[in-house]
C-alpha positions in Angstrom: 0.0 0.0 0.0 3.0 2.4 0.5 3.3 2.9 -3.3 -0.2 4.4 -3.3 0.4 6.9 -0.5 -0.3 10.4 -1.7 -2.3 9.2 -4.7 -5.9 10.2 -5.4 -8.6 7.6 -5.1 -12.3 8.2 -6.0 -14.8 5.9 -4.3 -18.5 6.0 -5.2 -21.1 5.0 -2.7 -18.8 6.1 0.1 -21.4 6.9 2.7 -22.1 3.5 4.2 -21.2 -0.2 4.1 -18.4 -1.4 1.8 -17.8 2.1 0.4 -17.3 3.6 3.9 -15.0 0.8 4.8 -12.9 1.2 1.7 -12.6 5.0 2.3 -11.5 4.5 5.8 -8.8 2.0 4.9 -7.4 4.0 2.0 -7.2 7.2 4.2 -5.4 5.2 6.9 -2.9 4.1 4.3 -2.1 7.7 3.3 -4.3 8.2 0.2 -6.2 11.3 -0.8 -9.7 9.9 -1.1 -12.7 11.6 -2.7 -15.8 10.0 -1.2 -18.8 10.5 -3.4 -22.4 10.0 -2.2 -25.9 11.4 -2.4 -25.9 11.6 1.4 -22.7 13.6 1.6 -23.2 14.3 5.3 -22.5 10.7 6.0 -19.1 11.0 4.3 -18.5 14.2 6.2 -19.0 12.2 9.4 -16.4 9.7 8.3 -14.1 12.6 7.4 -14.3 14.0 10.9 -13.3 10.7 12.3 -10.2 10.5 10.1 -8.6 13.8 10.9 -5.5 12.2 12.4 -5.0 9.7 9.7 -2.0 10.0 7.3 -4.3 10.5 4.3 -7.2 12.8 3.7 -10.9 12.3 2.9 -12.8 14.8 0.8 -16.6 14.5 0.8 -18.3 15.3 -2.5 -22.0 15.2 -3.2 -23.1 13.5 -6.4 -26.0 11.5 -7.8 -24.4 8.6 -9.7 -27.3 8.5 -12.1 -26.7 12.1 -13.3 -23.9 12.6 -15.8 -23.6 16.3 -14.9 -22.9 15.4 -11.3 -20.3 12.9 -12.4 -18.6 15.5 -14.7 -18.8 18.1 -11.9 -17.1 15.7 -9.5 -14.2 15.1 -11.9 -13.9 18.8 -12.5 -13.6 19.4 -8.7 -11.0 16.6 -8.5 -8.9 18.1 -11.3 -9.1 21.6 -9.9 -8.3 20.6 -6.3 -6.3 17.4 -6.5 -4.9 17.2 -10.0 -6.8 14.1 -11.1 -7.7 10.5 -10.3 -5.2 7.6 -9.9 -7.6 5.0 -8.6 -11.4 4.6 -9.3 -13.4 2.3 -7.1 -17.0 2.0 -8.6 -18.8 0.8 -5.5 -22.2 2.6 -5.8 -25.0 0.4 -6.9 -28.7 -0.2 -6.6 -30.9 -3.3 -6.4 -34.5 -4.0 -7.1 -37.0 -6.7 -6.3 -38.5 -6.4 -9.7 -38.3 -9.4 -12.0 -38.0 -9.6 -15.8 -41.8 -10.2 -16.0 -42.7 -7.1 -14.0 -40.1 -4.5 -15.0 -40.9 -1.0 -13.8 -39.3 2.3 -13.2 -37.1 0.8 -10.5 -35.3 -1.3 -13.1 -34.5 1.7 -15.2 -33.0 3.5 -12.2 -30.8 0.4 -11.5 -29.5 0.6 -15.1 -28.8 4.3 -14.8 -26.7 3.8 -11.7 -25.2 0.3 -12.1 -24.4 0.5 -15.9 -24.6 4.0 -17.2 -23.1 5.7 -14.1 -20.3 3.1 -13.8 -19.5 3.6 -17.5 -19.4 7.4 -17.3 -17.1 7.1 -14.2 -14.8 4.7 -16.0 -14.6 7.0 -19.1 -13.8 10.1 -17.0 -11.3 8.3 -14.9 -9.5 7.0 -18.0 -9.5 10.5 -19.4 -8.0 11.8 -16.1 -5.3 9.2 -16.1 -4.4 9.6 -19.8 -4.2 13.4 -19.5 -1.6 13.1 -16.7 0.3 10.1 -18.2 -0.7 7.8 -15.4 0.3 4.3 -16.5 -0.2 2.4 -13.2 -3.7 3.6 -12.4 -6.4 1.2 -11.2 -10.1 0.9 -11.8 -12.1 -1.5 -9.7 -15.8 -2.3 -10.2 -17.7 -3.8 -7.2 -20.9 -5.5 -8.1 
């Protein structure tokens, strides 16, 4: 993990569960972590608890299903941290709908789990290529 110290990681779905756990561990290992969530106040609570850690957590509000929110998050990262070295696509939705009763919930799942993930991946690749990062990582959690 030492080789990643000081690098910038972007974690989606950072407010609770697996995402919150990932954020905490990365900050404890010295990374600059941008934690994205709709409920940004939850990430801010995590941020407050990590003040003495070697890394730093930045809480950023974003709706993963909205391309403009994703682009705005990458713009913020570029302006404030230079760019992304690691992307962890952790945000996701589930639904109890089945194929025979597909409704609006299924479309929202696709917007987050497929479209959002794809846009994040595209933007992370752009960020890495612009800065000549050749050892970046993209991790998709499903």
